[in-house]
C-alpha positions as CSV (number, residue, x, y, z in Angstrom):
1,X,172.4,-93.6,14.1
2,X,169.3,-94.2,12.0
3,X,167.6,-91.1,10.7
4,X,164.6,-93.0,9.5
5,X,163.7,-94.7,12.8
6,X,163.7,-98.3,11.4
7,X,163.3,-101.3,13.6
8,X,165.9,-104.0,12.9
9,X,164.0,-106.6,14.9
10,X,161.2,-106.8,12.3
11,X,161.4,-110.0,10.2
12,X,159.8,-109.6,6.8
13,X,158.5,-113.1,5.9
14,X,155.5,-112.2,3.8
15,X,154.5,-109.3,1.5
16,X,151.8,-108.2,3.9
17,X,153.7,-108.6,7.2
18,X,152.8,-105.9,9.7
19,X,154.2,-107.1,13.0
20,X,157.2,-105.7,14.9
21,X,158.3,-104.5,18.3
22,X,157.7,-100.9,19.3
23,X,160.7,-101.1,21.7
24,X,162.9,-98.8,19.7
25,X,160.3,-96.3,18.8
26,X,160.0,-92.8,20.4
27,X,157.9,-92.3,23.5
28,X,154.8,-90.2,23.1
29,X,156.1,-87.1,24.9
30,X,159.4,-87.3,23.2
31,X,157.8,-87.4,19.8
32,X,155.3,-84.7,20.8
33,X,158.1,-82.4,21.8
34,X,160.2,-83.1,18.8
35,X,157.4,-82.5,16.3
36,X,156.2,-79.3,18.1
37,X,159.6,-77.8,17.3
38,X,158.1,-77.0,13.9
39,X,155.5,-74.7,15.5
40,X,158.0,-71.9,16.2
41,X,159.1,-71.0,12.6
42,X,159.0,-67.2,12.1
43,X,157.7,-68.1,8.6
44,X,154.4,-68.8,10.4
45,X,154.3,-65.2,11.8
46,X,155.2,-63.8,8.4
47,X,152.7,-65.7,6.2
48,X,149.8,-64.8,8.5
49,X,150.8,-61.2,8.5
50,X,151.3,-61.2,4.7
51,X,147.8,-62.7,4.2
52,X,146.2,-60.0,6.4
53,X,148.1,-57.2,4.6
54,X,147.1,-58.5,1.2
55,X,143.5,-59.6,1.8
56,X,142.4,-58.0,5.1
57,X,142.4,-59.5,8.6
58,X,139.0,-61.0,8.5
59,X,139.6,-62.8,5.3
60,X,143.0,-64.0,6.6
61,X,141.4,-65.4,9.8
62,X,138.6,-67.2,7.8
63,X,141.2,-68.8,5.6
64,X,143.2,-69.8,8.6
65,X,140.3,-71.5,10.3
66,X,139.6,-73.5,7.1
67,X,143.3,-74.3,6.9
68,X,143.5,-75.6,10.5
69,X,140.4,-77.8,10.0
70,X,141.7,-79.2,6.7
71,X,145.2,-79.9,8.1
72,X,143.7,-81.5,11.2
73,X,141.5,-83.9,9.3
74,X,144.1,-84.9,6.7
75,X,147.0,-85.3,9.2
76,X,144.9,-87.5,11.5
77,X,144.6,-90.0,8.6
78,X,148.2,-89.7,7.5
79,X,149.6,-90.0,11.1
80,X,147.5,-93.0,12.0
81,X,148.6,-94.8,8.9
82,X,152.2,-93.9,9.4
83,X,152.3,-95.0,13.0
84,X,150.6,-98.3,12.3
85,X,152.9,-99.2,9.4
86,X,156.0,-97.1,10.1
87,X,155.7,-95.6,6.7
88,X,157.8,-92.5,6.0
89,X,157.2,-90.5,2.9
90,X,159.8,-92.4,1.0
91,X,158.5,-95.8,2.0
92,X,154.9,-94.8,1.3
93,X,155.9,-93.5,-2.1
94,X,156.8,-97.0,-3.0
95,X,153.2,-98.0,-2.5
96,X,151.6,-95.2,-4.5
97,X,154.3,-94.5,-7.1
98,X,156.5,-97.6,-7.3
99,X,160.2,-97.8,-6.6
100,X,161.0,-95.2,-9.2
101,X,158.6,-92.7,-7.7
102,X,160.2,-93.2,-4.3
103,X,163.4,-91.6,-5.6
104,X,161.5,-88.6,-6.9
105,X,159.5,-88.1,-3.8
106,X,162.4,-88.4,-1.4
107,X,164.6,-85.9,-3.3
108,X,161.6,-83.4,-3.5
109,X,161.1,-83.6,0.2
110,X,164.8,-83.5,0.9
111,X,165.3,-80.4,-1.2
112,X,162.2,-78.8,0.2
113,X,163.4,-79.3,3.8
114,X,166.9,-78.1,2.8
115,X,165.2,-75.0,1.3
116,X,163.4,-74.3,4.5
117,X,166.5,-74.8,6.5
118,X,168.3,-72.3,4.3
119,X,165.4,-69.9,4.6
120,X,165.0,-70.2,8.4
121,X,168.7,-70.1,8.9
122,X,169.0,-66.9,6.9
123,X,166.6,-65.3,9.4
124,X,169.0,-66.0,12.2
125,X,171.9,-64.6,10.1
126,X,169.9,-61.5,9.6
127,X,169.2,-61.2,13.3
128,X,172.9,-61.6,14.1
129,X,173.9,-59.0,11.6
130,X,171.2,-56.6,13.0
131,X,172.7,-57.1,16.5
132,X,176.4,-57.3,15.8
133,X,177.1,-56.5,12.2
134,X,179.6,-58.7,10.4
135,X,179.8,-60.7,7.1
136,X,176.9,-62.8,5.9
137,X,179.2,-65.8,5.2
138,X,180.6,-65.9,8.7
139,X,177.2,-65.9,10.4
140,X,175.9,-68.4,7.9
141,X,178.8,-70.7,8.9
142,X,178.0,-70.2,12.6
143,X,174.3,-71.1,12.1
144,X,175.1,-74.3,10.2
145,X,177.8,-75.2,12.7
146,X,175.6,-75.1,15.7
147,X,172.5,-76.6,13.9
148,X,174.2,-79.7,12.5
149,X,175.1,-81.4,15.7
150,X,171.5,-81.3,16.9
151,X,170.6,-84.3,14.7
152,X,173.9,-86.2,14.9
153,X,174.2,-89.5,16.8
154,X,173.3,-89.3,20.4
155,X,172.6,-85.6,20.1
156,X,169.6,-86.4,18.0
157,X,168.1,-88.3,20.9
158,X,168.5,-85.1,22.8
159,X,166.4,-83.2,20.3
160,X,163.1,-83.9,22.0
161,X,164.5,-82.7,25.3
162,X,165.9,-79.6,23.7
163,X,162.6,-78.8,22.1
164,X,160.8,-79.6,25.4
165,X,163.0,-77.0,27.1
166,X,162.5,-74.4,24.4
167,X,158.7,-74.9,24.1
168,X,157.9,-72.8,27.2
169,X,160.4,-70.2,26.1
170,X,158.8,-70.0,22.7
171,X,155.3,-69.6,24.2
172,X,156.6,-67.0,26.7
173,X,158.3,-65.3,23.8
174,X,155.1,-64.8,21.9
175,X,153.5,-63.2,25.0
176,X,156.5,-61.0,25.5
177,X,156.6,-59.8,21.9
178,X,152.9,-58.8,22.0
179,X,153.1,-57.1,25.4
180,X,156.4,-55.3,24.6
181,X,155.1,-54.0,21.3
182,X,151.7,-53.0,22.8
183,X,153.2,-51.1,25.7
184,X,155.7,-49.4,23.5
185,X,153.4,-48.4,20.7
186,X,149.9,-48.8,22.2
187,X,147.2,-51.4,22.0
188,X,144.6,-50.7,19.2
189,X,142.2,-52.7,17.1
190,X,143.9,-51.7,13.9
191,X,145.3,-55.2,13.4
192,X,141.8,-56.7,13.6
193,X,140.1,-54.2,11.4
194,X,142.6,-53.8,8.5
195,X,141.1,-54.1,5.0
196,X,143.0,-53.7,1.8
197,X,140.3,-51.7,0.1
198,X,138.4,-53.4,-2.6
199,X,137.7,-57.2,-2.2
200,X,140.0,-59.3,-4.4
201,X,137.8,-60.2,-7.4
202,X,137.2,-63.8,-8.6
203,X,139.1,-63.2,-11.8
204,X,142.2,-62.4,-9.7
205,X,142.0,-65.4,-7.5
206,X,139.5,-64.0,-4.9
207,X,137.8,-63.9,-2.5
208,X,140.5,-63.1,0.0
209,X,139.7,-66.0,2.4
210,X,140.0,-68.5,-0.5
211,X,143.3,-67.0,-1.6
212,X,144.5,-67.3,2.0
213,X,143.5,-70.9,2.1
214,X,145.2,-71.6,-1.2
215,X,148.4,-69.9,0.0
216,X,148.6,-72.4,2.9
217,X,148.5,-75.2,0.3
218,X,152.0,-74.2,-0.4
219,X,152.9,-75.4,3.1
220,X,151.3,-78.9,2.7
221,X,154.9,-80.1,2.9
222,X,154.3,-80.2,6.6
223,X,152.0,-83.1,6.0
224,X,154.9,-85.0,4.6
225,X,156.8,-84.0,7.8
226,X,153.9,-85.5,9.7
227,X,154.4,-88.9,8.1
228,X,158.2,-88.9,8.6
229,X,157.8,-88.0,12.3
230,X,154.7,-90.3,12.9
231,X,156.7,-93.2,11.6
232,X,158.8,-92.9,14.8
233,X,155.8,-93.3,17.1
234,X,154.6,-96.4,19.1
235,X,151.4,-98.0,18.0
236,X,150.1,-98.0,21.6
237,X,150.3,-94.1,21.5
238,X,148.3,-93.8,18.3
239,X,145.3,-92.3,20.1
240,X,147.4,-89.7,21.8
241,X,149.2,-88.6,18.7
242,X,146.1,-88.4,16.5
243,X,144.4,-86.2,19.1
244,X,147.2,-84.0,20.2
245,X,150.5,-84.3,18.4
246,X,149.6,-84.2,14.7
247,X,146.1,-82.6,14.7
248,X,144.2,-79.5,15.8
249,X,146.2,-78.4,18.9
250,X,149.4,-78.3,16.8
251,X,147.9,-76.6,13.8
252,X,146.0,-74.1,15.9
253,X,149.3,-73.1,17.6
254,X,151.4,-73.3,14.4
255,X,149.1,-71.4,12.1
256,X,146.5,-69.7,14.2
257,X,148.4,-68.3,17.2
258,X,151.5,-67.5,15.2
259,X,149.5,-65.7,12.5
260,X,147.6,-63.6,15.0
261,X,150.9,-62.5,16.7
262,X,152.4,-61.7,13.3
263,X,149.4,-59.7,12.3
264,X,149.4,-57.8,15.6
265,X,153.1,-57.0,15.4
266,X,152.8,-55.8,11.7
267,X,150.1,-53.3,12.4
268,X,151.5,-52.2,15.8
269,X,155.2,-51.6,15.2
270,X,155.6,-48.6,12.9
271,X,157.4,-49.2,9.6
272,X,157.7,-53.0,10.2
273,X,158.4,-54.7,6.9
274,X,156.1,-57.7,6.2
275,X,158.8,-60.3,5.6
276,X,160.6,-62.9,7.8
277,X,163.8,-60.8,7.7
278,X,161.7,-57.7,8.5
279,X,160.1,-59.3,11.5
280,X,163.3,-60.7,12.9
281,X,165.1,-57.3,12.4
282,X,162.2,-55.5,13.9
283,X,162.3,-57.7,17.0
284,X,166.0,-57.1,17.5
285,X,165.5,-53.4,17.0
286,X,162.6,-53.3,19.4
287,X,163.8,-55.6,22.1
288,X,167.6,-55.7,21.7
289,X,169.4,-58.8,23.1
290,X,166.1,-60.3,24.2
291,X,164.7,-60.1,20.7
292,X,167.9,-61.8,19.4
293,X,167.4,-64.6,22.0
294,X,163.8,-65.1,20.9
295,X,164.8,-65.3,17.2
296,X,167.4,-68.0,18.2
297,X,164.8,-70.0,20.2
298,X,162.2,-69.8,17.4
299,X,164.6,-70.7,14.6
300,X,166.6,-73.4,16.4
301,X,163.4,-75.3,17.2
302,X,162.1,-75.3,13.6
303,X,165.5,-76.0,12.1
304,X,166.0,-79.2,14.0
305,X,163.0,-80.5,12.0
306,X,164.3,-79.1,8.7
307,X,167.8,-80.6,9.2
308,X,166.4,-83.9,10.2
309,X,163.9,-84.3,7.3
310,X,166.4,-83.0,4.8
311,X,169.2,-85.4,5.9
312,X,166.9,-88.4,6.3
313,X,165.4,-88.0,2.8
314,X,168.7,-87.2,1.2
315,X,170.0,-90.5,2.6
316,X,166.9,-92.3,1.2
317,X,167.5,-90.7,-2.2
318,X,171.2,-91.4,-2.3
319,X,170.9,-95.0,-1.2
320,X,168.2,-95.8,-3.7
321,X,169.8,-93.9,-6.6
322,X,173.4,-94.9,-6.1
323,X,172.7,-98.3,-4.4
324,X,175.3,-97.6,-1.8
325,X,175.0,-97.8,2.0
326,X,176.9,-95.0,3.9
327,X,176.7,-93.9,7.5
328,X,173.9,-91.6,8.3
329,X,176.4,-89.0,9.6
330,X,177.7,-88.7,6.0
331,X,174.3,-87.6,4.7
332,X,173.9,-85.1,7.6
333,X,177.2,-83.5,6.7
334,X,176.4,-83.5,3.0
335,X,173.0,-81.9,3.7
336,X,174.6,-79.3,6.0
337,X,177.2,-78.5,3.3
338,X,174.4,-77.9,0.7
339,X,172.5,-75.7,3.2
340,X,175.6,-73.6,3.8
341,X,176.4,-73.1,0.1
342,X,172.7,-72.1,-0.6
343,X,172.8,-69.7,2.3
344,X,175.4,-67.7,0.4
345,X,172.9,-67.1,-2.4
346,X,170.0,-64.6,-2.4
347,X,167.5,-67.4,-2.0
348,X,164.9,-65.5,0.1
349,X,163.8,-63.4,-2.9
350,X,162.6,-66.6,-4.6
351,X,160.3,-67.5,-1.8
352,X,157.0,-66.9,-3.5
353,X,157.9,-68.8,-6.7
354,X,159.3,-71.7,-4.7
355,X,156.2,-71.9,-2.5
356,X,154.0,-71.9,-5.6
357,X,155.8,-74.7,-7.3
358,X,156.3,-76.6,-4.1
359,X,152.6,-76.3,-3.3
360,X,151.7,-77.9,-6.6
361,X,154.2,-80.8,-6.2
362,X,153.5,-81.5,-2.6
363,X,149.7,-81.1,-2.6
364,X,149.4,-83.5,-5.5
365,X,151.4,-86.1,-3.6
366,X,149.4,-85.6,-0.4
367,X,146.1,-85.8,-2.4
368,X,147.2,-89.2,-3.8
369,X,148.4,-90.5,-0.5
370,X,145.1,-89.5,1.3
371,X,143.0,-91.0,-1.5
372,X,145.0,-94.3,-1.4
373,X,144.6,-94.6,2.4
374,X,140.9,-94.0,2.3
375,X,140.3,-96.3,-0.7
376,X,142.4,-99.1,0.9
377,X,141.0,-98.7,4.4
378,X,139.3,-102.2,4.2
379,X,142.5,-103.8,3.0
380,X,145.5,-105.1,4.9
381,X,148.3,-102.5,4.6
382,X,151.9,-103.4,4.2
383,X,154.5,-102.6,6.8
384,X,156.9,-99.8,5.9
385,X,159.9,-102.0,6.4
386,X,159.1,-104.4,3.6
387,X,162.0,-104.9,1.2
388,X,161.9,-103.3,-2.3
389,X,161.7,-106.7,-3.9
390,X,158.0,-106.7,-3.0
391,X,157.2,-103.6,-5.1
392,X,156.8,-102.9,-8.8
393,X,159.2,-100.5,-10.4
394,X,156.4,-98.2,-11.4
395,X,152.8,-97.9,-10.2
396,X,151.2,-96.2,-13.2
397,X,148.0,-94.9,-11.5
398,X,150.1,-92.9,-9.0
399,X,152.8,-91.7,-11.2
400,X,150.4,-90.7,-14.0
401,X,148.1,-88.9,-11.6
402,X,150.9,-87.1,-9.9
403,X,152.5,-86.0,-13.2
404,X,149.3,-84.8,-14.8
405,X,148.2,-83.0,-11.7
406,X,151.6,-81.3,-11.4
407,X,151.5,-80.1,-15.0
408,X,148.0,-78.8,-14.6
409,X,148.8,-77.0,-11.4
410,X,152.0,-75.4,-12.6
411,X,150.3,-74.3,-15.9
412,X,147.4,-72.7,-14.0
413,X,149.7,-71.1,-11.4
414,X,151.9,-69.6,-14.1
415,X,149.5,-68.6,-16.8
416,X,146.5,-66.9,-15.2
417,X,146.0,-64.2,-12.6
418,X,143.7,-66.5,-10.6
419,X,146.2,-69.4,-10.9
420,X,147.9,-68.7,-7.5
421,X,144.5,-69.6,-5.9
422,X,143.1,-72.2,-8.2
423,X,146.3,-73.9,-9.4
424,X,147.0,-75.7,-6.1
425,X,143.3,-76.5,-5.6
426,X,143.0,-77.9,-9.1
427,X,146.1,-80.0,-8.4
428,X,144.5,-81.7,-5.4
429,X,141.2,-82.4,-7.3
430,X,143.0,-83.7,-10.4
431,X,145.5,-85.8,-8.5
432,X,142.8,-87.4,-6.2
433,X,140.2,-88.0,-9.0
434,X,142.7,-89.3,-11.5
435,X,144.4,-91.7,-9.1
436,X,141.1,-93.1,-8.0
437,X,140.0,-93.6,-11.6
438,X,143.3,-95.1,-12.8
439,X,143.4,-97.6,-10.0
440,X,140.3,-99.2,-11.4
441,X,141.4,-98.9,-15.0
442,X,144.8,-100.6,-14.3
443,X,143.3,-102.9,-11.6
444,X,146.2,-102.1,-9.3
445,X,145.4,-101.1,-5.8
446,X,149.1,-100.3,-5.0
447,X,152.6,-101.0,-6.3
448,X,152.9,-104.0,-4.0
449,X,153.1,-107.3,-5.8
450,X,150.3,-109.6,-5.2
451,X,151.4,-112.7,-3.1
452,X,151.0,-114.9,-6.2
453,X,153.4,-112.8,-8.1
454,X,156.3,-113.1,-5.7
455,X,155.5,-115.7,-3.1
456,X,156.7,-115.4,0.5
457,X,160.2,-114.0,0.7
458,X,162.7,-114.4,3.6
459,X,164.0,-111.5,5.4
């Protein structure tokens, strides 16, 4: 089993080698189905509803449209680069941060994915408890026990088929939830016309549509997911993936459709609490066993992605930090053990703080990655499977830009009422601008050694 989708047939004979067979890469529909598993997270219903409650439905929808456009444009660039060069987040971090930065980036992505796995798994636990009662630790163990095998060995190759089968159930589930709630409590336009009262002032991070857009910056980690999944694709399928898999159809479904359903349910079901646990509990209370099945379908799909990304990047981090090669199954088990232990803690209450800090760290990385790809578009890119010996330990432009942007973002987010909106946005601007400027100042276009520094190296 190889969690990172590498190709052992590639021979690295030069620091700029980009050839390699696509024979062991995922087919376009397999990758499409595997990635679309992310679309069904109940978090996506929750965050859309939360934005509508806080800022009004119209502002939430405007912010969503801007988010979908932004995600589509950025992910098209990231996906195309990742497919062409098989660059996962960890491998690409060598280019923009150096070998030392790769360790940091991989552990951040691993912990973020593990956090999401804990969070989404806790929703299933809550649904089980709402339906059957029982202890939290027992249901947590059940959730981890059935989720872990989905990315182990041959079962991981079954993942795309699993998500393929669950996709129509997920889409049907969205329709059933809306119809069921509407028939039970009535169809009105209250969900479309909700306003919170006074418009959020600029001094508090307004207007509402901008605050909504900034809130979705906290989920830019899915752009890192894009790179890790796109690295599994075939170059011959680049056109398909940059049109359908990683761009506007996916983000329209993931953010747009899910948000509208979440908003409708929130303003249709009386007393529904605007939280992920509230939504799942409300569905079980409303629909009984059918609601429980829908929660299981939704969360099983998203958690295949979380477990995969968490284990793959934990493996990357562990191998680089401890310089030891262990079976991928070991890292899957370690990752699942961490997930289970964290599920025993009250982690959901720290969601907003985690999202704010995560949004700063991740959006800074994405801004540097995007800037690097655009500025290097006329240069020959390195293949993701190049050995570490071709890279400098530290790429100062990237590491300095990321560090400074993160400090700026966290400071603004923590110190000012408007920081939740402008902190992540400032992080993107500072990271991109500083990286572009420092590249010229250091005269380093990437962490890759120039051919004259290292000479050709055998595989």
